N, C-alpha and C positions, 0 to 999 in steps of 0.2 A: 775468638769468634766461635759462635755456636749456631747450629741449625736444629730446629725442632720441627718435626712433621706435625702439621695441624690437620692435614687431610691427605690420605694416600689412595683415595678412591676416585670415583668418576661420577657421572650424572646418574648412574643407576643406584638407587638407594640400597644400602646394605647396613647391618647393625654396627659393624666394627670400624668401618671406614667412611669418613666424611669426604666430600669432594675436595678438589685440589687446594692446598694452602700450606705455606711454610713460613716459619718465623726465623729471622736471621738477626742475631745480636752481635755487635762489635763495639768495643769501647762503651760509650754511653748511648749508642744509637740502636733503636729497635725498629725493624722494618718487616713487613710481610711481603712474600713473593706469592702472588695470587691470593684470592679470598673467595673461594667457592662457598656455596650455601652451608651455613653451620660453622664455618671456621672461626667466627668471632666467639662462639661458645668454646671452641677448643682453645682459643687464645686466653679466655678467662680461666679455663681449667689448668692451663700452663702457668697461671699466676701472673699474667701480664695485664694490668689494667689499661684501658684505652688512653688514659692520659700519658702513658709511656710510649705509645705508638707514634713513631716519627714519619713513617712513609709506607707506601704500598707500590710495589712494582708488579704490573700486570703483564703476563706473557702473551695473552690474546683475549678476545672478548666473547668466547663461548661462556654460557651461563655457569657451567660448573667450575669456572675459574674466576668469576668476578661478581656473582650475584650478591654476595655480602657487602659489596661496595655501597649499595643503597642502604642496607642496614647500618653500616658504619656511619655514613653521613647523617642518617636520622638520629642515631645515638648521640653523636657529637653536638647536636643542637641543644642537648640538655644543659640547663644552667650549671650542672655539676662540672662541666668541662669548659666553662667560660674562661677566657684568658689563657687557655693552654697554648703551647707552642704550635707553630703552623704545622699542618698536615700536608705532606708532599705526595702527590700522585704522579706516577710515571707509566707510560705505555706508548704504543705505536700511534701514528696518526689515526684519528678516529676516536681518541679518548675524549676530546672536547665535545664531539657530537654525541657520544654515549652519555656524558654527563648532562648535556642539554636535553636529550630525550627523557632521561630519568627524571630530571627536574620538571619537565613539562607534565609528566604523568603524576609526579608527587612533588608539588611545589615546596613542601616542608623539608626537602633535602637541601635547600639553599643554605649555605653556611651561616651560622649565627653564633656570635660570641667567640669565634676563632677564625683564623685565616687558612684558606685552602689554596695551595699552590699546585698548579697542574702543568706538567711538562709532557709534550708529545715528542717522542724520541726518534731520531734517525740513527742508523747504525753508527757506532763509535763509542768513545769512552768519555765519561763525565765523573766529576768528583761528588761523592755523597758523604759529607762529614769527613771522617778519616779514611774512607774507602774509595777505591777506584771501581766504577761499574762500567762494564762493557756490554753493549746491546748488540746482538748478532741476529740477523734474519734467519728464521728456521722454517723448514718446509712443513707447513701444516695448514695455515690460512694465510691470506695476503697480508695480514697484520700481526703475524706471529713473531715474537722476539724471544731468544734465549738470553740469559743474563750470566755474566761472569763477574763475581765480586771478589776483590782482593783487598784485604785489610791486614796491615802488618805483614807477617810472614805466612799468612794463611790465605787460601783461595778456594772458592766453591763455584760450581757452574750449575745452572738450572736450565734444563732443556725446554721446559713447558711440554705441551703436546708436540710430538715430532715424528717425522717420517725420515727415511734414509736420505742423508745429505752430508756433504763434506763440511758444511758449516758447523755441524755438531762437533767434529774433530777439532776445528779451530776454537770453538767455544771452550772445550774441556781440556785443552792442551796443558799437561803437567799440573792440573789442579789437584788439590788435596782431596776433594770430594766432587763427584759428578752425580747430580741428582737427575735421573733420566727416566723418561717415559718407557713403560713396559706394560702396555695395555692388554696384550693378549699372549697366550702361550705360543711357542714355536709351532708352525703348521696351521695356525689360525689367524694369521696377520690380517688386519683391516687397514684400509687406506687412511693415511694420516697419522699412523701410530707405529710403534716398534714392538718387537718381541724380545725376550731375554737374550737370545743369540745376537740379534741385530744391535741391541743396546751395548752388549759386551764388545762386539766388534768395533764399534765407534770408540768405546772407552779404551780398548787396547791400542788402537791407532793413535789416540790422544795421549797415551801414557798417563792417564789419570791414576791417582794412587788408590782411591776407593770408589766403588760404584754403588750408588743407592738406587735400586730399582723401585719404581712407584707407579701410581695411576693404574691400579689393577682393576680390570673389569671382572665380573663374577666368573667368566670363562676361565680365569686363571686358577680358580679353586681346584685343589687336587693335583696340581702340577708342581714339580720341583723346579721352580724358576731359577733358584740359585745355582743348582747343578747345571742347568742348561746354559746359564751365563758363564759359569766357571770353565766350561769347555772351550771358551773363546777369549778368556781374559785372565791375566796372571795376577791381577791385584785382588783386593778384598771385595767380596760381593755381600751386600746387605739388602735385605728386603724391608721396605718401609712399613712401619706400623704407626698409627696415629699416636701422637704424644711422645714418640721416640726422640731423644735428644742426642745429637752427635757433636762433640767438640771438634773443631777443625784443627787438624794436626796431631790429635791424640789417637791412640790405637783403639780405644774402646768407647762405647756409647753408654748412655744411661736412659732410662725411661721405661716404656712398657716392658714387662717381663717376657722372656721367650715363651712362645705359644705356637701351637699348630693351628694357624688360622685358615688352613685350606689352600694357602698360596705357597706353601713350602716352609713357613716358619722362618726363624733367623738362621742364616747360614753365613759363615765367614771362612776366609781362607788366609 
């Protein structure tokens, strides 16, 4: 299993970070967790054509996490993708209404030449090909879900946008990788989001093996986020960068080279 960061940023446009999106591959299955604006371009840059995409898991319905859903549905209407395998969409209740409203505004999003399977999720676990996916309500919006995916001997948890809550600990318990919201530096917390110390405290309580901090607002620039997290967490701390790839269960990552991006660069323990 492997996680590739498609977008480590937010709704605020910056050159190096697209809004939220992650690529998860296991066995022959390829899914996205969130698809903020521009993440389809990142998907192409990562070498994954749309015919390979099996599904999308949405953590919530803020635009910076799902705007490329419309772009995806429009792209898949191309005759190039006719007859492709079904695309599966997952999200909290409200997903069907979102799709209805999008299609009312843009009728050409209606599936053509392929099957679209939409599932509104309640908390619990379901099978996705060879993986077990657990959806957990997370404190952010009334429709926010975190996802824990276990395939073979590997496991990864995605917080989505998150605020302080015990459910994050449940979500990330003993995972190989915890992908966690770290929107603002310590001392500048905003409602609905975490800071490095808070993310690290949840990861420590969960005994997650690695912590990938992500979803950085520009206010994070110039702060050593990794050091702030390391003061509260004994595992490995990684700062997300777009197109960074992390094999689950392996000690090292591949992808973007180390760089001082203003958010502390790569830091590991």
